[in-house]
MARZADO-333869 format. One record per residue (C-alpha): residue number from 1; residue in one letter; z, x, y. Coordinates in steps of 0.02 Angstrom, whole numbers. Layout:
<pts>
- NUM	a	Z	X	Y
...
</pts>
This chain:
<pts>
- 1	m	4619	1461	10849
- 2	s	4456	1406	10927
- 3	t	4372	1576	10979
- 4	l	4369	1732	10848
- 5	p	4479	1870	10864
- 6	t	4431	2031	10962
- 7	k	4425	2177	10844
- 8	q	4560	2260	10925
- 9	e	4652	2091	10889
- 10	v	4616	2109	10701
- 11	l	4678	2291	10720
- 12	d	4840	2237	10785
- 13	w	4888	2106	10672
- 14	i	4844	2215	10518
- 15	s	4953	2359	10600
- 16	e	5107	2225	10630
- 17	n	5077	2133	10471
- 18	p	5043	2270	10328
- 19	t	5081	2154	10192
- 20	l	4970	2013	10254
- 21	t	4788	2103	10258
- 22	a	4678	2011	10130
- 23	k	4519	1921	10232
- 24	r	4626	1758	10171
- 25	d	4773	1799	10274
- 26	i	4680	1855	10420
- 27	a	4590	1692	10433
- 28	k	4740	1602	10417
- 29	a	4830	1691	10556
- 30	f	4693	1655	10690
- 31	g	4671	1475	10629
- 32	i	4476	1525	10550
- 33	k	4398	1391	10440
- 34	g	4245	1357	10377
- 35	a	4074	1447	10438
- 36	a	4167	1557	10550
- 37	r	4246	1646	10392
- 38	i	4066	1726	10393
- 39	d	4072	1801	10563
- 40	l	4267	1857	10510
- 41	k	4185	1944	10380
- 42	r	4059	2028	10499
- 43	i	4193	2101	10611
- 44	l	4298	2170	10456
- 45	r	4121	2245	10386
- 46	e	4090	2325	10561
- 47	l	4289	2390	10572
- 48	e	4259	2471	10407
- 49	d	4083	2548	10451
- 50	e	4161	2614	10589
- 51	g	4306	2687	10490
- 52	h	4462	2586	10581
- 53	l	4476	2498	10420
- 54	e	4478	2542	10222
- 55	k	4441	2396	10113
- 56	r	4539	2410	9942
- 57	n	4574	2284	9816
- 58	k	4525	2155	9931
- 59	t	4633	2192	10074
- 60	y	4605	2307	10226
- 61	r	4709	2413	10302
- 62	d	4706	2562	10438
- 63	p	4663	2718	10339
- 64	d	4782	2808	10475
- 65	r	4929	2714	10401
- 66	l	5000	2699	10239
- 67	p	5019	2552	10132
- 68	p	5162	2463	10136
- 69	v	5186	2484	9948
- 70	s	5143	2654	9886
- 71	v	5121	2776	9759
- 72	l	5221	2927	9796
- 73	q	5241	3110	9694
- 74	v	5409	3171	9730
- 75	k	5431	3357	9792
- 76	t	5563	3467	9757
- 77	p	5720	3459	9873
- 78	d	5713	3559	10053
- 79	a	5859	3664	10087
- 80	n	5949	3521	10147
- 81	g	5951	3435	9984
- 82	d	5840	3305	10060
- 83	l	5705	3235	9941
- 84	f	5525	3215	10014
- 85	a	5360	3136	9924
- 86	r	5183	3156	9953
- 87	p	5079	3013	9975
- 88	l	4945	2995	9844
- 89	e	4855	2853	9947
- 90	w	4826	2952	10102
- 91	h	4656	2928	10159
- 92	g	4660	2967	10340
- 93	e	4594	3118	10435
- 94	g	4740	3165	10527
- 95	i	4893	3251	10472
- 96	e	4973	3202	10302
- 97	p	5113	3108	10357
- 98	v	5280	3148	10299
- 99	v	5390	3026	10177
- 100	l	5569	3035	10167
- 101	m	5656	2962	10010
- 102	v	5819	2847	10035
- 103	l	5900	2835	9864
- 104	k	6030	2711	9809
- 105	s	6177	2778	9707
- 106	s	6105	2654	9570
- 107	d	5930	2750	9575
- 108	p	5875	2876	9431
- 109	a	5873	3039	9468
- 110	l	5694	3096	9538
- 111	g	5617	3281	9500
- 112	d	5478	3372	9551
- 113	g	5306	3315	9519
- 114	d	5380	3126	9475
- 115	r	5264	2988	9518
- 116	i	5336	2835	9584
- 117	l	5306	2657	9671
- 118	a	5394	2632	9839
- 119	r	5409	2526	9976
- 120	l	5368	2619	10150
- 121	q	5446	2592	10320
- 122	q	5382	2683	10473
- 123	v	5494	2779	10560
- 124	q	5479	2869	10721
- 125	a	5604	3016	10663
- 126	e	5591	3214	10709
- 127	d	5547	3257	10522
- 128	h	5462	3127	10438
- 129	n	5355	2972	10488
- 130	y	5390	2862	10337
- 131	e	5542	2811	10229
- 132	a	5522	2756	10045
- 133	r	5640	2647	9938
- 134	l	5618	2666	9770
- 135	i	5532	2509	9670
- 136	r	5507	2602	9476
- 137	r	5457	2773	9406
- 138	i	5291	2762	9355
- 139	g	5258	2935	9267
- 140	v	5259	3112	9304
- 141	s	5148	3231	9366
- 142	p	4972	3211	9324
- 143	r	4929	3308	9174
- 144	r	4865	3491	9188
- 145	v	4745	3587	9117
- 146	v	4683	3759	9113
- 147	g	4528	3818	9059
- 148	i	4336	3921	9091
- 149	y	4236	3816	9245
- 150	r	4066	3792	9185
- 151	h	3949	3753	9336
- 152	g	3829	3600	9303
- 153	a	3697	3491	9401
- 154	e	3817	3381	9454
- 155	g	3983	3464	9481
- 156	g	4025	3540	9306
- 157	r	4134	3537	9162
- 158	i	4301	3639	9128
- 159	m	4295	3718	8943
- 160	p	4467	3713	8858
- 161	i	4555	3890	8813
- 162	d	4686	3791	8686
- 163	k	4663	3854	8517
- 164	g	4596	3728	8411
- 165	s	4552	3630	8556
- 166	d	4372	3552	8585
- 167	k	4410	3435	8722
- 168	e	4303	3458	8886
- 169	w	4353	3399	9067
- 170	v	4215	3318	9183
- 171	v	4232	3397	9360
- 172	g	4146	3305	9503
- 173	p	4048	3400	9640
- 174	d	4189	3355	9780
- 175	a	4324	3411	9648
- 176	t	4261	3587	9617
- 177	g	4372	3681	9727
- 178	g	4250	3814	9771
- 179	a	4257	3865	9592
- 180	q	4116	3984	9530
- 181	d	4020	3978	9344
- 182	g	4146	4063	9217
- 183	e	4298	4068	9327
- 184	l	4473	4037	9256
- 185	v	4535	3882	9341
- 186	e	4695	3756	9346
- 187	a	4642	3581	9351
- 188	e	4745	3411	9352
- 189	q	4680	3240	9292
- 190	a	4591	3137	9418
- 191	g	4552	2975	9340
- 192	p	4485	2885	9188
- 193	k	4373	2938	9059
- 194	g	4192	2972	9155
- 195	r	4013	2992	9080
- 196	m	4013	3022	8892
- 197	g	4185	2973	8874
- 198	l	4271	3128	8951
- 199	p	4404	3130	9053
- 200	k	4389	3171	9237
- 201	a	4468	3336	9321
- 202	r	4498	3398	9484
- 203	i	4527	3590	9512
- 204	v	4685	3653	9588
- 205	e	4697	3826	9579
- 206	r	4558	3962	9554
- 207	l	4655	4091	9443
- 208	g	4503	4218	9427
- 209	d	4402	4315	9294
- 210	p	4470	4250	9123
- 211	t	4413	4409	9032
- 212	a	4523	4529	9149
- 213	p	4661	4608	9055
- 214	r	4825	4534	9152
- 215	a	4735	4364	9144
- 216	v	4824	4328	8970
- 217	s	5011	4299	9027
- 218	l	4929	4216	9172
- 219	i	4838	4078	9064
- 220	a	4995	4051	8962
- 221	i	5101	4055	9128
- 222	h	4977	3908	9217
- 223	q	4946	3813	9046
- 224	h	5129	3779	9009
- 225	g	5169	3739	9182
- 226	i	5304	3887	9218
- 227	p	5324	3925	9386
- 228	d	5297	4082	9459
- 229	a	5302	4081	9649
- 230	f	5483	4064	9717
- 231	p	5480	3949	9868
- 232	q	5498	4022	10054
- 233	e	5643	3949	10076
- 234	v	5721	4023	9921
- 235	l	5650	4189	9971
- 236	d	5736	4159	10117
- 237	e	5905	4122	10058
- 238	a	5897	4256	9933
- 239	d	5865	4407	10066
- 240	s	6009	4324	10178
- 241	k	6153	4378	10029
- 242	k	6245	4529	10062
- 243	p	6343	4615	9950
- 244	a	6516	4554	9881
- 245	g	6679	4652	9929
- 246	l	6845	4683	9850
- 247	s	6944	4527	9929
- 248	g	6972	4419	9794
- 249	r	6935	4525	9659
- 250	e	7033	4644	9525
- 251	d	6968	4840	9571
- 252	l	6880	4884	9413
- 253	r	6787	5037	9504
- 254	e	6887	5157	9392
- 255	l	6831	5077	9230
- 256	p	6678	5176	9152
- 257	l	6588	5035	9113
- 258	v	6411	5089	9071
- 259	t	6257	4971	9038
- 260	i	6144	5007	8889
- 261	d	5959	4938	8912
- 262	p	5793	4963	8859
- 263	s	5716	5106	8937
- 264	d	5592	5001	9058
- 265	a	5730	4889	9111
- 266	r	5731	4807	9270
- 267	d	5901	4743	9288
- 268	h	6062	4764	9215
- 269	d	6177	4633	9199
- 270	d	6297	4679	9071
- 271	a	6404	4832	9056
- 272	v	6523	4883	8925
- 273	f	6687	4990	8868
- 274	a	6804	5031	8730
- 275	q	6957	5118	8710
- 276	a	7087	5138	8571
- 277	d	7237	5014	8598
- 278	d	7383	5096	8635
- 279	d	7497	4968	8569
- 280	p	7619	4996	8430
- 281	k	7586	4829	8359
- 282	n	7399	4839	8358
- 283	k	7383	5029	8247
- 284	g	7191	5064	8243
- 285	g	7140	4913	8366
- 286	h	7022	4925	8507
- 287	i	7023	4864	8687
- 288	l	6850	4811	8727
- 289	w	6783	4764	8906
- 290	v	6626	4670	8938
- 291	a	6592	4642	9122
- 292	i	6439	4526	9178
- 293	a	6337	4520	9342
- 294	d	6419	4385	9448
- 295	v	6277	4273	9482
- 296	a	6375	4129	9533
- 297	y	6450	4228	9697
- 298	y	6265	4224	9757
- 299	v	6202	4068	9694
- 300	t	6313	3938	9756
- 301	p	6314	3740	9691
- 302	g	6171	3647	9789
- 303	s	6084	3791	9861
- 304	a	5894	3807	9862
- 305	l	5912	3972	9755
- 306	d	6019	3839	9633
- 307	r	5892	3725	9627
- 308	e	5751	3826	9586
- 309	a	5867	3918	9455
- 310	r	5876	3748	9385
- 311	k	5706	3702	9375
- 312	r	5654	3874	9289
- 313	g	5796	3863	9164
- 314	n	5785	4030	9114
- 315	s	5663	4188	9147
- 316	s	5491	4211	9037
- 317	y	5467	4375	8984
- 318	f	5269	4433	8944
- 319	p	5229	4604	8878
- 320	d	5145	4625	9060
- 321	r	5246	4538	9175
- 322	v	5413	4457	9193
- 323	v	5445	4271	9276
- 324	p	5621	4290	9325
- 325	m	5737	4147	9369
- 326	l	5801	4236	9534
- 327	p	5705	4321	9653
- 328	d	5704	4492	9633
- 329	r	5830	4522	9770
- 330	l	5964	4460	9664
- 331	s	5889	4504	9502
- 332	g	5837	4671	9544
- 333	d	5969	4721	9664
- 334	l	6132	4636	9713
- 335	c	6157	4552	9545
- 336	s	6090	4701	9449
- 337	l	6248	4836	9383
- 338	h	6149	4984	9445
- 339	e	6232	5155	9424
- 340	g	6352	5206	9553
- 341	v	6357	5045	9660
- 342	p	6477	4940	9691
- 343	r	6439	4757	9611
- 344	a	6538	4605	9589
- 345	c	6557	4537	9400
- 346	i	6652	4429	9295
- 347	a	6732	4521	9150
- 348	v	6849	4496	8999
- 349	r	6963	4607	8920
- 350	m	6975	4572	8737
- 351	v	7094	4639	8611
- 352	i	7023	4695	8418
- 353	d	7128	4745	8268
- 354	a	7084	4866	8150
- 355	e	6987	4742	8051
- 356	g	6884	4681	8188
- 357	n	6967	4515	8221
- 358	k	6982	4465	8399
- 359	t	7174	4423	8442
- 360	g	7166	4406	8627
- 361	q	7060	4398	8783
- 362	t	7083	4401	8966
- 363	f	6943	4347	9108
- 364	v	6951	4428	9274
- 365	r	6828	4412	9424
- 366	g	6811	4598	9488
- 367	l	6716	4729	9586
- 368	m	6651	4871	9462
- 369	r	6549	5033	9497
- 370	s	6448	5092	9331
- 371	p	6454	5274	9293
- 372	a	6294	5282	9212
- 373	s	6141	5173	9163
- 374	l	6099	5227	8978
- 375	t	5956	5177	8860
- 376	y	5976	5126	8680
- 377	q	5888	5268	8631
- 378	e	5972	5399	8735
- 379	v	6141	5321	8665
- 380	q	6086	5328	8473
- 381	a	6033	5490	8498
- 382	a	6180	5555	8579
- 383	m	6276	5469	8406
- 384	n	6137	5572	8301
- 385	g	6201	5728	8380
- 386	q	6074	5755	8493
- 387	p	6153	5694	8671
- 388	t	6079	5719	8851
- 389	e	6178	5805	8976
- 390	r	6264	5663	9047
- 391	c	6280	5589	8877
- 392	a	6367	5739	8824
- 393	e	6481	5729	8954
- 394	m	6536	5561	8904
- 395	m	6553	5558	8711
- 396	q	6718	5583	8690
- 397	d	6786	5453	8823
- 398	v	6660	5329	8820
- 399	i	6514	5342	8696
- 400	r	6609	5368	8527
- 401	p	6735	5241	8571
- 402	l	6616	5101	8580
- 403	y	6541	5146	8408
- 404	a	6738	5132	8365
- 405	a	6747	4971	8406
- 406	y	6580	4912	8355
- 407	a	6620	4970	8169
- 408	a	6770	4862	8168
- 409	l	6669	4719	8233
- 410	r	6546	4757	8101
- 411	s	6673	4745	7959
- 412	a	6731	4582	8041
- 413	r	6528	4512	8026
- 414	e	6518	4567	7862
- 415	r	6669	4446	7817
- 416	r	6599	4316	7928
- 417	q	6440	4327	7856
- 418	p	6309	4260	7988
- 419	l	6128	4232	7943
- 420	e	6037	4396	7920
- 421	l	5859	4379	7946
- 422	d	5743	4535	7930
- 423	l	5588	4508	8028
- 424	p	5543	4640	8119
- 425	e	5509	4591	8316
- 426	r	5319	4662	8372
- 427	k	5290	4740	8539
- 428	i	5135	4740	8628
- 429	v	5098	4894	8711
- 430	l	4987	4888	8863
- 431	s	4890	5032	8964
- 432	d	4905	5034	9145
- 433	e	4763	4932	9152
- 434	g	4831	4804	9046
- 435	k	4732	4827	8910
- 436	v	4812	4830	8724
- 437	t	4834	5005	8672
- 438	s	4931	4970	8515
- 439	v	5042	4836	8423
- 440	d	5205	4910	8365
- 441	f	5360	4840	8270
- 442	s	5538	4855	8374
- 443	e	5650	4979	8317
- 444	r	5819	4918	8262
- 445	l	5955	5063	8299
- 446	d	6133	5040	8282
- 447	a	6148	5033	8465
- 448	h	6056	4893	8489
- 449	k	6173	4793	8357
- 450	l	6321	4869	8452
- 451	i	6269	4779	8624
- 452	e	6225	4641	8522
- 453	e	6387	4607	8440
- 454	f	6482	4642	8586
- 455	m	6397	4500	8675
- 456	v	6420	4382	8538
- 457	l	6604	4411	8550
- 458	a	6621	4385	8741
- 459	n	6525	4236	8718
- 460	v	6651	4171	8586
- 461	a	6790	4224	8709
- 462	a	6705	4113	8849
- 463	a	6695	3967	8763
- 464	e	6879	3983	8668
- 465	t	6942	4012	8846
- 466	l	6869	3858	8924
- 467	i	6903	3752	8770
- 468	a	7096	3808	8797
- 469	k	7078	3764	8983
- 470	k	7014	3610	8949
- 471	t	6855	3631	9064
- 472	p	6696	3547	9032
- 473	l	6559	3671	8987
- 474	l	6382	3688	8903
- 475	f	6399	3754	8729
- 476	r	6246	3837	8621
- 477	v	6243	3728	8497
- 478	h	6152	3785	8320
- 479	e	6173	3629	8183
- 480	e	6139	3659	8006
- 481	p	5989	3630	7935
- 482	p	5947	3457	7848
- 483	e	5937	3429	7670
- 484	d	5755	3395	7671
- 485	k	5710	3572	7758
- 486	m	5826	3659	7613
- 487	e	5752	3573	7472
- 488	a	5586	3634	7523
- 489	l	5671	3819	7540
- 490	r	5737	3803	7364
- 491	e	5555	3735	7310
- 492	t	5467	3908	7404
- 493	a	5611	4009	7339
- 494	g	5608	3943	7158
- 495	a	5406	3980	7166
- 496	a	5436	4159	7208
- 497	g	5557	4185	7061
- 498	f	5725	4171	7168
- 499	t	5859	4030	7187
- 500	l	5966	3953	7306
- 501	a	6113	3857	7239
- 502	k	6134	3662	7258
- 503	g	6265	3549	7257
- 504	q	6382	3653	7381
- 505	v	6416	3633	7565
- 506	l	6315	3758	7655
- 507	q	6337	3906	7709
- 508	t	6256	4052	7797
- 509	r	6318	4149	7644
- 510	h	6215	4082	7531
- 511	l	6066	4107	7604
- 512	n	6105	4276	7640
- 513	k	6125	4297	7451
- 514	l	5935	4235	7434
- 515	l	5871	4347	7587
- 516	t	5969	4494	7495
- 517	s	5899	4439	7327
- 518	a	5722	4461	7393
- 519	a	5737	4610	7506
- 520	g	5609	4759	7442
- 521	s	5508	4635	7358
- 522	d	5319	4577	7406
- 523	q	5405	4416	7445
- 524	a	5549	4483	7568
- 525	e	5444	4407	7732
- 526	l	5389	4252	7637
- 527	i	5570	4213	7598
- 528	n	5628	4270	7763
- 529	l	5507	4163	7869
- 530	a	5534	4009	7758
- 531	t	5729	4026	7790
- 532	l	5689	4052	7966
- 533	r	5566	3880	7961
- 534	s	5710	3786	7901
- 535	m	5820	3819	8028
- 536	t	5843	3684	8157
- 537	q	5809	3727	8350
- 538	a	5965	3779	8448
- 539	y	6009	3689	8618
- 540	y	6118	3663	8730
- 541	g	6251	3538	8756
- 542	p	6434	3484	8810
- 543	k	6473	3437	8655
- 544	n	6529	3560	8525
- 545	f	6431	3564	8346
- 546	g	6473	3745	8315
- 547	h	6342	3880	8290
- 548	f	6275	3866	8112
- 549	g	6164	4045	8116
- 550	l	6315	4137	8180
- 551	a	6439	4073	8081
- 552	l	6541	4017	8222
- 553	r	6654	3871	8262
- 554	d	6655	3905	8471
- 555	y	6493	3980	8557
- 556	a	6432	3986	8733
- 557	h	6313	4087	8814
- 558	f	6392	4191	8960
- 559	t	6331	4365	8966
- 560	s	6152	4347	9048
- 561	p	6172	4242	9203
- 562	i	6018	4320	9292
- 563	r	5899	4265	9173
- 564	r	5984	4082	9091
- 565	y	6040	3961	9178
- 566	s	6165	3917	9048
- 567	d	6247	4059	9077
- 568	l	6282	4026	9255
- 569	i	6354	3849	9212
- 570	v	6466	3946	9098
- 571	h	6531	4072	9245
- 572	r	6549	3915	9366
- 573	a	6673	3850	9231
- 574	l	6771	4009	9221
- 575	i	6773	4007	9408
- 576	t	6849	3833	9398
- 577	a	6954	3853	9254
- 578	h	7044	4005	9350
- 579	g	7060	3937	9526
- 580	w	6945	4096	9576
- 581	g	6865	4003	9730
- 582	k	6744	3860	9777
- 583	d	6591	3897	9703
- 584	g	6629	3846	9521
- 585	l	6570	3674	9430
- 586	t	6555	3520	9547
- 587	p	6608	3349	9492
- 588	e	6416	3302	9499
- 589	a	6359	3471	9406
- 590	i	6507	3404	9262
- 591	e	6442	3214	9277
- 592	g	6270	3302	9222
- 593	l	6289	3417	9116
- 594	e	6213	3308	8965
- 595	e	6054	3325	9054
- 596	t	6062	3491	9126
- 597	g	6068	3545	8941
- 598	t	5934	3431	8883
- 599	h	5815	3508	9034
- 600	i	5873	3706	9005
- 601	s	5842	3688	8827
- 602	d	5656	3617	8850
- 603	t	5621	3746	8976
- 604	e	5677	3872	8843
- 605	r	5546	3811	8720
- 606	r	5419	3792	8843
- 607	s	5440	4004	8861
- 608	m	5450	4029	8685
- 609	i	5280	3947	8669
- 610	a	5209	4030	8800
- 611	e	5273	4186	8745
- 612	r	5195	4169	8596
- 613	d	5027	4108	8637
- 614	t	5026	4247	8742
- 615	t	5063	4377	8604
- 616	d	4907	4298	8494
- 617	r	4799	4309	8634
- 618	y	4850	4495	8650
- 619	l	4826	4520	8466
- 620	a	4672	4427	8478
- 621	a	4604	4547	8609
- 622	f	4667	4709	8528
- 623	l	4559	4653	8361
- 624	s	4390	4575	8456
- 625	d	4308	4750	8438
- 626	r	4362	4763	8263
- 627	i	4255	4614	8192
- 628	g	4189	4649	7997
- 629	a	4352	4765	7972
- 630	e	4457	4733	7816
- 631	f	4646	4711	7812
- 632	t	4785	4680	7689
- 633	g	4908	4537	7733
- 634	s	5001	4388	7636
- 635	v	4981	4205	7645
- 636	a	5090	4153	7781
- 637	g	5041	3975	7793
- 638	i	4974	3826	7704
- 639	a	4858	3671	7766
- 640	k	4754	3544	7714
- 641	f	4628	3634	7831
- 642	g	4652	3799	7753
- 643	l	4762	3931	7741
- 644	f	4856	4063	7873
- 645	v	4863	4254	7821
- 646	k	4973	4375	7917
- 647	l	4914	4545	7930
- 648	d	5025	4692	7879
- 649	e	4968	4806	8015
- 650	t	4990	4703	8170
- 651	g	5086	4543	8119
- 652	a	4938	4443	8182
- 653	d	4902	4263	8107
- 654	g	4719	4205	8079
- 655	l	4646	4062	7972
- 656	v	4535	4049	7830
- 657	p	4459	3909	7853
- 658	i	4453	3786	7691
- 659	s	4270	3765	7684
- 660	t	4231	3934	7662
- 661	l	4342	3959	7478
- 662	g	4205	3955	7378
- 663	n	4105	3815	7292
- 664	e	4231	3681	7259
- 665	y	4356	3574	7314
- 666	f	4527	3629	7343
- 667	d	4670	3506	7333
- 668	f	4810	3514	7451
- 669	d	4999	3496	7380
- 670	r	5105	3465	7534
- 671	d	5259	3449	7445
- 672	a	5230	3615	7339
- 673	g	5124	3713	7494
- 674	t	4979	3755	7377
- 675	l	4805	3734	7388
- 676	m	4720	3728	7203
- 677	g	4529	3740	7156
- 678	s	4470	3552	7086
- 679	q	4374	3674	6960
- 680	s	4454	3836	6940
- 681	g	4639	3777	6927
- 682	r	4655	3940	7048
- 683	m	4803	3912	7170
- 684	i	4842	3974	7317
- 685	a	5040	3993	7379
- 686	l	5134	4054	7509
- 687	g	5187	4233	7503
- 688	m	5035	4288	7378
- 689	r	4949	4448	7442
- 690	a	4764	4446	7521
- 691	k	4637	4547	7579
- 692	v	4516	4491	7722
- 693	k	4375	4508	7839
- 694	l	4402	4479	8024
- 695	t	4245	4348	8056
- 696	e	4305	4308	8223
- 697	a	4431	4359	8364
- 698	a	4446	4253	8537
- 699	p	4551	4330	8670
- 700	v	4550	4183	8796
- 701	t	4612	4066	8657
- 702	g	4704	4170	8539
- 703	g	4603	4134	8395
- 704	i	4580	4221	8253
- 705	a	4486	4171	8100
- 706	f	4464	4271	7912
- 707	e	4347	4271	7765
- 708	l	4454	4290	7596
- 709	l	4408	4445	7496
- 710	e	4548	4455	7374
- 711	l	4694	4372	7328
- 712	e	4844	4439	7218
- 713	g	4716	4594	7180
- 714	e	4579	4496	7114
- 715	a	4414	4467	7205
- 716	f	4395	4298	7296
- 717	e	4216	4213	7291
- 718	s	4191	4155	7474
- 719	r	4069	4084	7568
- 720	g	4079	4176	7705
- 721	g	4111	4033	7842
- 722	g	3960	3917	7776
- 723	r	4029	3752	7741
- 724	g	3944	3748	7561
- 725	r	4045	3628	7436
- 726	g	4211	3703	7493
- 727	g	4324	3583	7566
- 728	f	4491	3469	7578
- 729	r	4540	3333	7471
- 730	k	4688	3245	7492
- 731	g	4824	3211	7341
- 732	r	4948	3292	7242
- 733	g	4826	3354	7105
- 734	k	4827	3189	7004
- 735	t	4654	3142	7034
- 736	p	4547	3079	6874
- 737	g	4441	3195	6787
- 738	t	4555	3342	6804
- 739	s	4467	3494	6724
- 740	p	4548	3572	6574
- 741	r	4538	3749	6664
- 742	r	4647	3659	6793
- 743	k	4768	3591	6679
- 744	a	4782	3748	6598
- 745	a	4795	3856	6760
- 746	k	4954	3725	6801
- 747	a	5030	3738	6640
- 748	k	5012	3921	6670
- 749	a	5094	3928	6839
- 750	k	5236	3819	6768
- 751	d	5259	3932	6611
- 752	s	5254	4090	6741
- 753	k	5381	4015	6847
- 754	t	5505	4001	6700
- 755	k	5485	4164	6650
- 756	r	5513	4226	6823
- 757	k	5669	4132	6811
- 758	v	5749	4180	6637
- 759	t	5701	4365	6692
- 760	r	5803	4356	6846
- 761	q	5948	4273	6733
- 762	r	5946	4405	6627
- 763	r	5935	4549	6758
- 764	q	6086	4458	6840
- 765	k	6189	4465	6682
</pts>
């Protein structure tokens, strides 16, 4: 071409050839050579200045169009199951285009937040502008951070709220999202490191005042990425559900199935009933019914409710709120076994002999009506001779038979010997304004144990039934602890004067013997914590490796489908196994059981960490006005940077920094889990009694710090937070120039350990 193209001709070419938009490609298309390239460069620059083109990586494109190959962020599937993605390279001024993913059967599964590289094709469809085909997955959603925004001259910074973290994030002036100085914000990573080597962030949500009482759980929710708002389509679907009728169900409305829950429970997903077995072949035996809300009837495979429930994996519980797996229309209404209201259920009828052995079970899909919603305290008071008016009416036919069945199951439990840890659960008590008023330890009543034992038995029945019917399911798996962790437990037990036998196939009864020998001693909590830490993490999976902690061969979660997706899977498996309807396990769900098990195991751990972090922050808030106060506790952890002390009063954990421990270095022995003074030979070990002074309590991070005052009743010289000479020297205490005092201390410790063993052996004889 002898003449230069017009601006419109250049724009038309770029529009029609989105893969050939470099200056060289445009020059070749219009036959531009030599000095004419300068004029072409001028035209392209003018188009760029006028906003018609955008130059990126030496190519030109229409800013109101997406490039042919682009980075996308996958969204949650819509109500029809279609998968859409958000274009991350959209720079136009108009409405962001809608991109539909067109996936092949060989493509990997994509989830909400995944970042992908895709090839785009512009289309004229009713609900989308582009269709995308996956090239490859390039990562998940950008890293999120929750912190406190501090305004600066050019944007600002986000100060961390993670305990032990000092990493700050830089926020540009155009990425503050309108946040005010001191506000709690959620941000996402927005590119490579900026000035001073700090990572860049873009604020995506303002969370309000970080000192507000109810901000504590909000921090954990956002920090750990727990979804706390339901999409509108999920709410609409839940609102459209109607109560189930009797059609296709067994009528259980005359059975007095009662719910027994905490006094503040919002939902009731299990109900129980027991009676003496009148079969002469089962003298002294019992019939036990456990009925569970039929969530599968309302949450059907592939629905918006189902996708959201799987995404969440489980409900998360905090002192001031619950983040439910299902909307309140289901969790608090249709799937809650409220008193006097017909409710759909899946129930199991179990036959128990006089010794507490389960001899048979039958599952039914039914309709029940609970005559009473009772509380643990109410039921226990009734058995202790102080029944309420309604409990008095049910003592003979409902409450006493429940305790009779529990007595039989308790004897079977004693023979089975599941792991019997004694670790009281802390309960944060809040005022109406959300401030901590007290930290209590939850009371363990027989009423609690009764319900727990019934639920365990129902879970076993579900697993055994599905195995017998050869129906795939998700097991609750708890594998036995590895030998290295058992060896560490033996060392801890030995240092405390107890023995865990070696050279035998490990069973829970061996661990229970250790726990029983430590019960009532100053070392009881140490041994319980050390035993807990030696256990493997339980998980969900389609392969059955048994449940070590419960000493059970076959175990699956069946009893809480309102708050655990695993239980919903088991309900669907039972529906499929019994041919109760079309809302059972689909072939696609069966094929994906491994992936589902991994996902919900991850969400369970996520919730546990978030709940623990929230408890830490509430405890720090509770102690924040007691700086300088003295407390008693015990050494609960040893690390190279210091020791952790757990307080008797609240169970709060705090750090005593190693830099504050007197005028000497302390050597850290990782294998023995001890710190030893390099000059004095003084040893700090797990379980030692301590008296400490509170020096720091930060509610925003949950960090608590102490100064060590006494150890095992003896005064401990401390530097009160100054660095001084106190410090850490890595190794096992075999450094040159070991002082005679330290050698003597080690010999004394060894001799003391031997004497404790001899004394214990004599007592056993």
